[in-house]
N, C-alpha and C positions, 0 to 999 in steps of 0.2 A: 122082617131087616132094620127097617126104620128103628124098630127098638134096643134091636142088639148094636147099631151104630151109638144111638145116644147112651147105652150103659156102659161102652168101651170110653166114650169121651168123658162120662162123670168119671169113671174106675182111673182115669189119668190123672183128670184134675186135682182128686181124694189123694190120689198116691204121691202125683207131685207137689200135693199143696199149694196148688193154687185158687186163687180165688176165693167165694164166698163156700164155695163144694168144702174145702178142708176142713170147715169146722162141722160138716153136717155128719149123720151118725152114717155108719156103714150101710145100715139097712137100709137106708132111704135111697144111697147110690146104687144098692144090687137089687132095687125093685125092677129097672128096666130089663133084666137078663129075667127073672121070677116072668114077669107078663109076657116076654119073648116065646117063654117055654111054654107058657098057657093058651099063648097063641097058635104056635104049631101043636099042642097038643088036640086042641078044637079044630084048627084046619085039617090036620089029617082023617081026625074021628070023624068028624061030619063030612067027608067027600068033598071040600072047596080046593084042596090041592091037586085032584086026580080030575076036576071039574076044568080046571084051567089050564092043565097040561093037554086034556085031550081038546079044548079050544084051540090052542099052540099049533096042535098035529092040527087041525081041521083045517086052519087060518093058512098054515104051511102047506098041505096037500092041495089045497086050493090055487096058492098063487102058483105052485105048480102045473098043475092042470091048465092055467089060465096063459102061463108063459108058452106052453107047448102048443097050444092052438094059434097064440099069436105067431109062433116060428113056423109053423106049417101055413099058417094064411088061413086058417079057418075061424071067424070069430063066433063063438059060442053065446047064443044070445039065450037072454034070462027072461024067463015069464016077469 
């Protein structure tokens, strides 16, 4: 996501001809977009994205369970 934001900022600076970015070649300005595509391809292929999504789901589930136990007044003891 950071690479995409950097790419958009560089693209705007190049298009509006602001600062030293105006003198750069277009391929230099577009490199962050290519790196973002490469990152997303690797993350999906390696399972990184799915592992992160599963970790978020597990955390939400555990938070719900803890909140339910607190509402019932039965505090769950962890080893």
